[in-house]
C-alpha positions as CSV (number, residue, x, y, z in Angstrom):
1,M,-30.4,72.7,-14.0
2,N,-33.4,70.8,-13.9
3,R,-36.5,72.1,-12.3
4,F,-36.9,69.2,-10.5
5,V,-33.4,68.4,-8.6
6,R,-33.2,71.7,-8.0
7,A,-36.2,71.5,-6.3
8,L,-35.0,68.4,-4.7
9,L,-31.9,70.2,-3.5
10,V,-33.6,73.2,-2.3
11,L,-35.5,70.6,-0.1
12,L,-33.1,68.9,1.5
13,C,-30.7,71.7,2.4
14,F,-33.7,73.1,4.2
15,E,-34.5,70.1,6.0
16,M,-31.3,69.3,6.9
17,G,-30.8,72.9,7.9
18,A,-34.1,72.3,10.1
19,I,-32.3,69.5,11.7
20,L,-29.4,70.8,12.6
21,V,-30.9,73.5,14.1
22,Y,-32.7,71.2,16.4
23,L,-31.2,68.3,17.2
24,P,-28.4,69.6,19.5
25,W,-30.7,70.6,21.7
26,S,-32.9,68.3,22.2
27,S,-33.0,65.0,24.3
28,L,-31.7,62.8,20.8
29,W,-28.3,64.9,21.1
30,E,-27.5,64.0,24.9
31,Q,-28.2,60.3,24.4
32,N,-27.3,58.7,21.2
33,Y,-24.3,55.7,20.4
34,F,-21.2,58.1,20.5
35,L,-21.8,59.3,23.5
36,I,-22.8,56.0,25.0
37,H,-19.7,54.7,23.5
38,F,-17.1,57.1,23.9
39,P,-17.8,58.6,27.3
40,A,-14.7,61.2,26.8
41,L,-16.9,62.9,23.9
42,I,-19.5,63.7,26.7
43,P,-18.1,67.3,27.6
44,V,-17.0,68.0,23.8
45,M,-20.3,67.4,22.4
46,L,-22.4,68.3,25.7
47,H,-20.5,71.7,25.3
48,P,-22.6,74.6,24.3
49,A,-20.3,76.3,22.1
50,V,-20.3,73.1,20.0
51,R,-24.2,73.1,20.2
52,G,-24.2,76.5,18.8
53,A,-21.8,75.9,16.0
54,V,-23.7,72.8,14.6
55,S,-26.9,74.9,14.8
56,G,-25.3,77.9,13.2
57,I,-24.4,75.7,10.4
58,G,-28.2,74.7,10.3
59,V,-28.8,78.4,10.1
60,L,-26.3,78.7,7.0
61,D,-28.1,75.5,5.2
62,I,-31.6,77.1,5.3
63,I,-29.8,80.1,4.2
64,L,-28.4,78.4,1.1
65,A,-31.3,77.1,0.7
66,A,-33.5,80.4,0.7
67,G,-30.6,81.5,-1.9
68,M,-31.4,79.1,-4.2
69,I,-34.7,79.7,-4.2
70,R,-34.2,83.6,-4.9
71,R,-32.0,82.5,-7.6
72,S,-34.4,80.6,-9.2
73,S,-37.2,82.3,-9.4
74,Q,-34.3,85.3,-10.7
75,D,-33.6,82.8,-13.5
76,A,-37.0,82.4,-14.3
77,S,-37.9,85.9,-14.4
78,A,-34.9,86.7,-16.7
79,A,-35.7,83.6,-19.0
80,S,-39.2,85.0,-19.5
81,Q,-37.9,88.4,-20.8
């Protein structure tokens, strides 16, 4: 894969992960379009288990980005040998 595309993909995964870890615990999560227009979602979306699940997906994204960095550095060292 092209180095530039791989770097963009790693950056995107890391940013999405960081946003998904932070966002469920911020005030933006409590005051958004869907909760205003669909009040039946309030008990579900504000439940700590749902917030934790979304944060967990964010942690997985960050781990994926770290794995992609590790794999690209291993590929580079193998190519130089």
